C-alpha positions in Angstrom: -46.0 -9.7 12.3 -49.2 -11.6 11.7 -49.3 -14.3 9.1 -50.7 -13.3 5.7 -54.0 -15.2 5.0 -53.8 -17.9 2.3 -56.0 -17.4 -0.8 -55.9 -18.7 -4.4 -54.2 -15.8 -6.2 -54.5 -17.6 -9.5 -58.2 -16.8 -9.4 -59.4 -13.2 -9.9 -59.6 -11.1 -6.7 -63.3 -10.1 -7.4 -66.4 -12.3 -8.0 -66.5 -13.0 -11.8 -70.2 -14.0 -11.8 -71.2 -10.3 -11.6 -70.6 -7.6 -14.1 -69.3 -5.2 -11.4 -66.9 -7.8 -10.1 -65.5 -8.4 -13.7 -65.2 -4.6 -14.2 -63.1 -4.3 -10.9 -60.9 -7.2 -12.1 -60.2 -5.7 -15.5 -59.6 -2.2 -14.1 -56.6 -3.8 -12.3 -55.6 -5.9 -15.3 -55.6 -3.0 -17.8 -54.2 -0.3 -15.4 -52.0 1.8 -17.8 -49.8 2.9 -14.9 -48.3 -0.6 -14.8 -46.5 0.2 -18.1 -44.2 2.5 -16.1 -43.1 -0.2 -13.6 -39.4 -0.6 -13.6 -37.6 -4.0 -14.2 -36.8 -3.9 -10.4 -40.4 -3.5 -9.5 -41.5 -6.2 -11.8 -38.9 -8.6 -10.5 -39.9 -7.8 -6.9 -43.6 -8.6 -7.8 -42.5 -11.8 -9.5 -40.6 -13.0 -6.4 -43.6 -12.2 -4.1 -45.9 -14.2 -6.3 -43.5 -17.2 -6.6 -43.0 -17.3 -2.8 -46.7 -16.9 -1.9 -47.7 -19.6 -4.4 -45.1 -22.0 -2.9 -46.5 -21.3 0.6 -43.3 -19.6 1.8 -43.0 -16.5 4.0 -43.0 -13.3 2.0 -41.0 -10.7 3.9 -41.5 -8.1 1.0 -45.3 -8.1 1.8 -47.0 -7.1 5.0 -50.6 -7.8 4.1 -52.9 -9.7 1.7 -53.4 -6.4 -0.2 -49.7 -6.3 -0.9 -49.9 -9.8 -2.4 -52.8 -8.8 -4.7 -50.9 -5.7 -5.9 -47.9 -7.8 -6.7 -50.0 -10.4 -8.4 -51.7 -7.9 -10.7 -48.4 -6.1 -11.5 -46.9 -9.5 -12.2 -49.8 -10.5 -14.5 -49.4 -7.2 -16.4 -45.9 -8.0 -17.6 -45.4 -11.8 -17.5 -47.0 -14.5 -19.7 -49.4 -16.5 -17.5 -48.2 -19.9 -18.9 -44.6 -19.5 -19.8 -43.6 -16.9 -17.2 -41.7 -14.9 -19.8 -41.6 -11.2 -19.6 -43.8 -9.8 -22.4 -43.1 -7.2 -25.0 -44.1 -3.9 -23.4 -46.4 -2.7 -26.3 -48.2 -6.1 -26.2 -49.1 -6.0 -22.5 -52.7 -5.5 -21.4 -51.6 -2.4 -19.5 -50.4 -0.9 -22.8 -53.8 -1.2 -24.4 -55.2 2.2 -23.3 -52.2 4.4 -24.2 -51.5 2.6 -27.5 -55.1 2.6 -28.6 -55.4 6.2 -27.5 -52.6 7.1 -30.0 -53.8 4.9 -32.8 -57.5 5.7 -32.5 -56.9 9.5 -32.2 -54.7 9.4 -35.3 -57.1 7.2 -37.3 -59.9 9.7 -36.6 -57.8 12.8 -37.2 -56.2 11.7 -40.5 -59.1 9.8 -42.0 -59.6 11.9 -45.2 -56.4 11.2 -47.2 -55.6 7.8 -48.7 -52.0 7.7 -47.6 -53.0 8.5 -44.0 -55.8 5.9 -44.0 -53.3 3.3 -45.3 -50.6 4.1 -42.8 -52.8 4.2 -39.7 -54.9 1.1 -40.5 -51.6 -0.7 -41.2 -50.2 0.6 -38.0 -53.3 -0.6 -36.1 -53.1 -4.1 -37.5 -49.4 -4.3 -36.8 -50.1 -3.4 -33.2 -52.9 -6.0 -33.0 -50.4 -8.6 -34.4 -47.9 -7.7 -31.7 -50.6 -8.0 -29.0 -51.8 -11.4 -30.3 -48.2 -12.7 -30.5 -47.4 -11.4 -27.0 -50.5 -13.0 -25.5 -50.3 -16.2 -27.5 -51.1 -19.5 -25.8 -48.2 -21.3 -24.2 -49.7 -24.7 -24.9 -51.1 -24.0 -28.4 -48.7 -21.3 -29.7 -49.6 -19.2 -32.8 -47.6 -20.4 -35.8 -45.7 -17.8 -37.8 -47.8 -18.6 -40.9 -51.0 -18.2 -38.9 -49.8 -14.9 -37.5 -48.9 -13.7 -41.0 -52.1 -14.8 -42.6 -54.2 -13.1 -39.9 -52.1 -9.9 -40.2 -52.5 -9.8 -44.0 -56.2 -10.6 -44.0 -57.1 -8.1 -41.2 -55.0 -5.3 -42.7 -56.6 -5.9 -46.1 -60.0 -6.0 -44.6 -59.5 -2.8 -42.7 -58.0 -1.0 -45.6 -60.6 -2.2 -48.1 -63.4 -1.1 -45.8 -61.9 2.3 -44.9 -61.0 3.3 -48.5 -64.3 2.1 -50.1 -66.4 3.8 -47.4 -64.4 7.0 -47.6 -65.3 7.1 -51.3 -68.9 6.3 -50.6 -69.4 9.0 -48.0 -67.4 11.7 -49.7 -70.5 13.9 -50.4 -72.4 13.0 -47.2 -72.5 14.7 -43.8 -68.9 15.1 -42.5 -70.0 13.3 -39.3 -70.6 10.1 -41.3 -67.1 10.3 -42.7 -65.7 10.6 -39.1 -67.3 7.2 -38.3 -65.6 5.3 -41.1 -62.6 4.3 -39.0 -64.9 2.6 -36.5 -66.4 0.5 -39.3 -62.9 -0.4 -40.5 -61.8 -1.4 -37.0 -64.9 -3.5 -36.5 -64.4 -5.3 -39.9 -60.7 -6.0 -39.0 -61.7 -7.5 -35.6 -64.2 -9.8 -37.4 -61.4 -11.1 -39.5 -58.4 -11.0 -37.2 -59.7 -12.7 -34.1 -61.2 -15.8 -35.8 -58.0 -16.1 -37.9 -55.8 -15.9 -34.9 -57.9 -18.6 -33.1 -58.5 -20.9 -36.0 -57.0 -23.8 -34.1 -59.8 -23.5 -31.5 -62.5 -23.4 -34.2 -61.0 -26.5 -35.9 -60.2 -28.6 -32.9 -62.5 -27.2 -30.2 -61.8 -25.9 -26.6 -61.6 -27.9 -23.4 -64.8 -28.1 -21.4 -64.4 -28.2 -17.6 -66.5 -29.0 -14.6 -66.8 -26.9 -11.5 -63.5 -28.4 -10.2 -61.7 -27.6 -13.5 -61.6 -31.2 -14.5 -61.8 -31.7 -18.3 -65.0 -33.4 -19.4 -64.9 -32.9 -23.2 -63.9 -30.7 -26.1 -66.3 -28.5 -28.1 -66.1 -26.6 -31.4 -69.4 -24.9 -30.6 -68.0 -23.5 -27.3 -65.0 -22.2 -29.3 -67.3 -20.4 -31.8 -69.4 -18.9 -29.0 -66.4 -17.7 -27.1 -64.6 -16.2 -30.1 -67.9 -14.4 -31.1 -68.1 -12.9 -27.6 -64.5 -11.7 -27.9 -65.2 -10.0 -31.2 -68.3 -8.3 -29.7 -66.2 -7.2 -26.7 -63.4 -5.8 -28.8 -65.8 -3.8 -30.9 -67.6 -2.6 -27.8 -64.3 -1.3 -26.4 -63.6 0.7 -29.5 -67.1 2.0 -30.0 -67.4 4.7 -27.3 -64.2 6.5 -28.2 -64.8 6.2 -31.9 -68.4 7.5 -31.7 -68.2 10.1 -28.9 -65.0 11.7 -30.3 -66.6 12.4 -33.8 -69.6 14.0 -32.0 -67.3 16.2 -30.0 -65.2 17.3 -33.0 -68.3 18.0 -35.0 -69.6 20.3 -32.3 -66.2 22.1 -32.1 -66.1 22.5 -35.9 -69.6 24.0 -36.0 -68.6 26.5 -33.3 -65.5 27.5 -35.3 -63.1 26.4 -32.6 -61.1 24.2 -35.0 -60.8 27.0 -37.5 -59.4 29.3 -34.9 -57.1 26.6 -33.5 -56.4 24.1 -36.3 -53.4 22.6 -34.5 -55.6 21.5 -31.6 -57.5 19.0 -33.8 -55.1 16.0 -33.3 -54.3 16.6 -29.5 -58.0 17.0 -28.6 -59.1 13.9 -30.4 -56.2 11.8 -29.0 -56.6 12.9 -25.4 -60.4 12.6 -25.5 -60.0 9.1 -26.9 -57.6 8.2 -24.1 -60.1 9.5 -21.5 -62.9 7.4 -22.9 -60.7 4.3 -23.4 -59.6 4.5 -19.7 -63.2 3.4 -18.9 -64.2 1.7 -22.1 -61.4 -0.9 -22.0 -62.3 -2.5 -18.6 -66.1 -2.1 -19.2 -65.8 -3.8 -22.6 -63.6 -6.6 -21.3 -66.1 -7.3 -18.6 -69.1 -7.8 -20.9 -68.5 -11.6 -20.8 -66.9 -13.7 -18.1 -63.5 -15.1 -19.2 -64.5 -18.4 -17.6 -67.6 -18.8 -19.7 -70.5 -21.2 -19.0 -72.4 -23.2 -21.5 -75.3 -25.6 -21.0 -74.5 -29.2 -21.8 -77.8 -29.5 -23.8 -76.7 -26.8 -26.2 -73.4 -28.5 -27.2 -72.9 -30.6 -30.3 -74.8 -33.9 -30.2 -71.8 -36.2 -29.8 -70.2 -34.0 -27.1 -73.5 -33.6 -25.2 -74.1 -37.4 -25.3 -70.6 -38.2 -24.2 -70.8 -35.8 -21.2 -74.3 -37.1 -20.2 -73.0 -40.7 -20.4 -69.9 -40.0 -18.2 -71.3 -37.3 -16.0 -75.2 -37.4 -16.0 -75.4 -34.9 -13.1 -73.7 -32.1 -15.1 -76.0 -29.4 -16.4 -73.4 -26.7 -17.1 -69.8 -26.8 -18.2 -67.2 -24.0 -18.4 -64.4 -23.0 -20.8 -61.8 -20.3 -21.2 -63.3 -17.6 -23.5 -60.1 -15.7 -23.8 -59.7 -11.9 -24.2 
């Protein structure tokens, strides 16, 4: 059997400098089928990755494609820094099915106060689990930080949803169907900066083309976190705008009056279909290894880099997801 070629599997399989390359990468990262992988399959993938990284022979794999499949399956279930197996509902591969359920229910039961309270609370509880599961191994999220973010995001989402529901009560029903999207957007604007407050306070590491640290920047942290907020809202927007349009059309044609029980299943399944594409497309808006011009950094950081590395025009940092 021919030797398997050696590549750096800790870098994405596809070119991350192009949008299409990032989309292909995130299609594999967020593949919902990985949720159904058994413990045995996950352990087999883990062993393949460990052996290949160590430069050992990998009898379980016959080609480089087998290595990549194992790597993406491994990444879908194990923490990239600690190597611990993640909570199943917090994995990236669970994003589509979980968000399908939550988004479908938020848009189906958006009229009554108890339903709004429950599903907005449920959504923020899920977000807290995702944030905890994907916490940094080097700068872990403290329990107080997690609780503060959870309470603020839940309060923001509930306050937005309930106040908007009252404001649009006598307006076009289609406007009312869009209230959950505004509430989710408001929660993201609160939740993500709260969860990454340490980066905003202390800055993120700036790297050269060889991943050598050349400085720390608060501005880069702000730009990266802002991009994540935009990306998360963009992921939610297609399902939470196209679904209301579909339901409005079905309501006008009398379909929902004839089949009232079809309301929740149609919204949930349609959301899932849209999220299947919207999740990787939204994640790919910005490169995870983001670039920033040295001249656009804070004065002291810029001057420090120019003094040590005058040839550097651009530096990179981890934007996060």
